[in-house]
N, C-alpha and C positions, 0 to 999 in steps of 0.2 A: 504494500500500500504506500502511496506517495505521502510525503510529509504534508502537502496541501490538503489531501483528502482526510488524513488523520486529524489535522487541526479542525477542519469542517465538522467531522463527526464528533469531536470532543466539544465543540461549541454547541452543537445541536443537543448533545447529551446533557449539557449544562442548562438547557432551556432557552438558548438564544435562537432567534429567528434571523436569517441572513437574507438581505435583499440588496439589489444593485440599482443605482440610478443611471447606469450606463457608463459611468466613469470609475466609480469605486463601490466597494461593498459597505453596507451599513448593518450594524447589529442592533437588535431590539429584543425586548423581553428580559429575561433574567440576566443578572450581571455574571459574566464568565469568571472562572477562577483566574487569579493573577498569572499562574504558570501558563495557562492557555493563551491569555492575552499577550504574554511575552513571546510565546511561540508564534502567534499570529504576526506580531511586529517583526520578527526575524524572517518570516517566510511569506510576506504579503503577495508577491507575484505567484508563488506556487499555490497559495490558497485561492487567489483570484482565478488562476487557470483551472484548478480543480472544481471550483464553483461553476465556472462557465461550462466545463465538460459535463458536469452532473446535470446542469439545467438543460443543456442541449440534449442529453440522453432522455430526460424527462419529457422534453418537448417532442422529440421524435417518437417516443413510445406513445404519447398521446395522439400525435398525428397518424401514426400507423393504425391505431384503433379507428380513426375517422375514415380510413380508406374503405372500411367494411360497411360503413353506414350508407343507407339508401338516401340520396340527396332529395328524394321525393317521398317521404314516408306518408304523405297525404294520399298517395295512390296505394293504399294498403293491400289491395288484392294480390299484387305481385312483389311487394316490398321485400319479403324474405328471399325471393328468387334473385332480386337485384343485389341484395347484400352478399349472397353467396357468389354470384357472378363477379361483382366488383372486387371482393376479397381475393378470389382466385386470380383474377386478372392482375391485381396489384402484386400478389405473391410471385406470379410468373414474369411480369413485365415491369414491375416497379411503377414509377410515375411517368412512363414514357407516353408517346402519343396514343398508343392503343388504349391504355387505361383512360386517358382523357377523352377519347372519342366515346367510349362507353358511358363515362360519367356525364359527358355533355348531352348525349341523346336522352339519357334518363332525365336530366334536368329539364329537357324540353317536353317531357311527358311520355317518352317511349315506353311501351309495355313489353313484358315477357309473357307470351302466351304459349300454352302447350298445344301443339297441333300434330296429330298423328304420332303421338308419343315423344315428340322432340320439342324443345323450346325454340321459339322464334322471336325475333325482335319485330315489334309492330309499331307503327308511327304514333299511336296514342293521340295526344292533344294537338299536334301541329298539322298543318295542311298537307295534303298529298304532294303538292308541288314543292313545298319547302323540304319535306322529308326526302323526296326524290333527289333534290340538290345535295342534301346532306349525305345521303346514301352514296351518291356518285363520287362526291369529293372525299368523304372520310371513311365510309364503311367498305366500299369496293376495294380500295388498296390493301385492306387487311382482312378480306373476307375469309380466307382460310383460318386465320387466328380466331375470328369471331365465331365461325362455325364450330371449330374445335372447342372453344370455351363454352359455347352453348351446349354442346354435347356432353362435356364434362360436368357442367352444372346440372343437366338433366340426370346424369348418373349419380352425382353426389346427393341430390335431393330425392333420388329414387322415384322419379316421376314416371307416370305411364298414362295411357289414354290420351285425352285431350280436353281443352277448355271450351271448344267450340263445336260440340256435337259431331264428332267424326268428320271434320272438314276434309274434303277430298284434296288430293294433290294433283288434280287435273291441270293441264297446261304446263306441267313441268317435264323437262327432258331428262330421261334417265341416262345422263352422260357420265355420271360419276364426278362431275365437276360441280363446285359450288355455284348455285344459281340464285338470282334475286328475282322474286316473282311479285306479281300484284294480284291479290285475290279479289273476290267479288265486292268487297267493301273498301277497296283502294287501300288496304293495309299491306304494307310491304313487309316481307319476311325474308330473312336470310336462311337458307337451307342448304344442306349438302346431300345430294342424291347420287 
């Protein structure tokens, strides 16, 4: 353990709260023992570095838990599905463009529907035209990743059947390639057949 972290732990054990104004650390709460204050005086830069490192770790742990949250919990019907999808996308891709695309389309109200036993992304609240533009610009370039992630999410959640009364897959080509289709209600879905 570093001397800086040791001093921080001893200060907190003595009942001190440690805060920063961006320039220096400030102590509040109980008065620390004289020996700990002397140690702090001799090791200010190490204590400051340890405090910054610990705060950064706390911040990133908190943010990492946020990656799993559905940005649209008001759309409760598929919120759990989105949380699983976003958590797995973040675990596999971090905060790269792929994760942000999924996050962004969910913010716009996209839905995850179970069709023929597989999850699909459907446009939700945005217009067909706007979704078609988003799909072409952002989803199409990563369609293989999206399809794979949807399939994994379906597996993880152990989903089966469908949400839409056995919707048919008519109009889809059995090419083995990922395809983007438009169903009767102008809801776009990404599927892999």
